[in-house]
C-alpha positions, -999 to +999 in steps of 0.1 A: +260-193-401+234-178-378+247-161-347+232-180-316+236-149-295+214-130-319+187-156-314+190-154-276+188-116-279+156-119-299+140-143-273+150-119-246+135-089-264+103-109-269+102-118-232+106-082-223+077-071-246+056-099-232+062-088-196+054-052-205+022-063-222+012-083-191+020-054-169-002-031-189-031-056-188-026-060-151-029-023-146-060-021-168-077-050-150-067-036-116-083-002-123-114-019-137-118-043-108-138-020-086-162-011-114-167-047-122-176-051-086-201-023-088-217-040-118-219-073-099-236-055-070-261-040-094-270-074-107-269-093-074-293-070-054-301-096-027-270-097-006-263-101+032-251-073+054-214-065+053-190-070+025-208-075-009-198-097-038-187-065-055-162-056-028-149-092-030-143-089-067-126-055-062-102-069-036-094-103-051-092-095-089-058-078-089-041-106-070-059-133-091-046-115-122-011-113-108-011-151-100-023-159-135+004-139-151+030-154-128+019-189-139+021-179-176+055-163-171+068-192-150+086-168-127+080-167-090+113-157-075+104-120-073+069-127-060+082-122-025+067-153-009+098-161+012+099-145+046+137-137+044+137-127+081+175-133+084+182-112+054+156-085+059+151-083+097+157-046+096+127-042+072+105-062+096+114-039+125+106-009+104+073-025+094+063-031+130+075+001+146+070+029+120+034+037+125+033+033+163+063+056+164+046+081+141+015+080+163+035+088+194+054+116+177+023+133+161+001+130+192+029+143+214+034+173+192-004+179+190-005+179+228+025+203+230+008+227+207-026+224+224-044+209+195-056+178+213-067+169+249-055+133+255-075+131+287-105+128+264-091+097+247-092+062+261-059+048+250-068+014+263-098+015+239-076+027+210-050-001+215-077-027+219-094-016+187-061-016+168-053-051+180-088-064+173-087-052+137-051-064+131-059-099+120-087-088+096-064-062+081-036-087+078-057-110+057-070-082+035-035-068+029-022-102+017-045-096-013-033-060-017+004-063-011+010-094-032-007-075-061+012-041-056+045-054-043+044-090-054+037-083-091+034-046-100+066-034-083+090-061-096+076-058-131+082-020-130+117-027-118+123-049-148+113-020-171+144-002-158+125+028-147+138+054-123+130+049-086+108+080-087+087+066-116+083+033-098+071+051-067+048+072-087+033+045-109+029+019-082+014+044-058-010+059-083-023+025-095-027+016-058-045+048-051-068+048-082-077+012-075-097+027-046-118+048-070-149+026-068-144+021-031-146+059-024-171+068-051-196+039-046-189+013-019-184+036+011-216+051+027-223+088+029-215+089+066-178+087+057-179+119+038-192+145+062-161+167+061-149+161+025-164+150-008-158+116-023-136+131-051-115+150-025-111+119-005-100+099-036-075+126-046-060+129-011-059+091-009-038+089-041-014+115-026-011+093+005-005+061-016+021+078-039+041+092-010+037+060+011+048+038-018+084+050-013+086+031+020+066+001+008+087-003-024+120+001-005+110-024+022+102-049-005+135-042-023+157-044+008+140-076+022+131-093-011+098-102+006+062-089+006+055-100+041+070-070+059+049-048+035+018-068+046+027-061+082+034-024+076+001-020+057-018-039+084-004-018+113-013+014+093-049+003+087-053-009+123-042+024+138-064+043+114-094+021+123-087+024+160-087+062+158-120+062+139-140+037+159-129+052+193-136+087+180-101+097+189-097+116+156-126+139+166-106+152+196-083+173+174-093+210+174-100+229+143-081+217+113-053+202+134-061+166+122-049+176+087-014+181+102-013+157+131-034+127+121-011+096+128-018+080+094-029+106+069-016+139+085+009+160+067+035+154+095+030+117+094+035+117+056+067+137+059+081+112+085+070+083+063+087+097+032+118+104+053+120+068+066+115+055+030+143+077+017+166+065+045+159+029+035+165+038-001+199+052+008+208+021+027+196-001-002+217+018-027+247+016-005+243-022-001+239-025-039+269-003-046+293-006-017+320+013-036+298+044-039+298+068-009+264+085-001 
């Protein structure tokens, strides 16, 4: 007589292999999406000013791929569509306040050490620029976050990888997805102080370190929406400092340390917040274990 549990085990193993195959295909398509966009722009030479068809392909293809795989896998629970505000209110607060708090801390310390003169900065203009860009960034980051945190992260979790591998892989895929963006889509005016390759490499460092907080917020809230908020606030503050020329007010190489989004100090704080949430999440998952 055949053991029914053996058959179930075989089905389970097949499902796991299928999910891993889909995950690998998702990563390959994600890393290829920008270059498919570049190819599209080479073919479609007559395009209006602003975002090209190629950048649209680059932005939309990872999410489209994730949705197709979700349909095939018939599993949506871990996609993170639910708001889960009652369960994950703490994650929402962190998402809203982290980057404004980091901005205040880094600018304050830069002022204390004499690396920036805040009298040269119009904070009204900075706040206005951040708020003006928030809606656009929110829409853009729905595409990003439901790809990285809605599909990539939960599938990596199902592979039973260590937290550090999950942070590293998800952050590196997220960072390398920007390759075509930095190498082709962006104009030369964005690379006056560093090369395209240097910008890409540093960008990958930022996404890998930042993925700790993004992954942990997803895991503790079971929702992608606070990650969308966190990402949007991050982008809006970065945009505001660039368009108002506030970043140019840092003296010497102080921006490398004190930039509120990509500075070394902001990255250290961001990692610290991520690790604190990780500690809280582990304690909630294992209440008998003392940390």
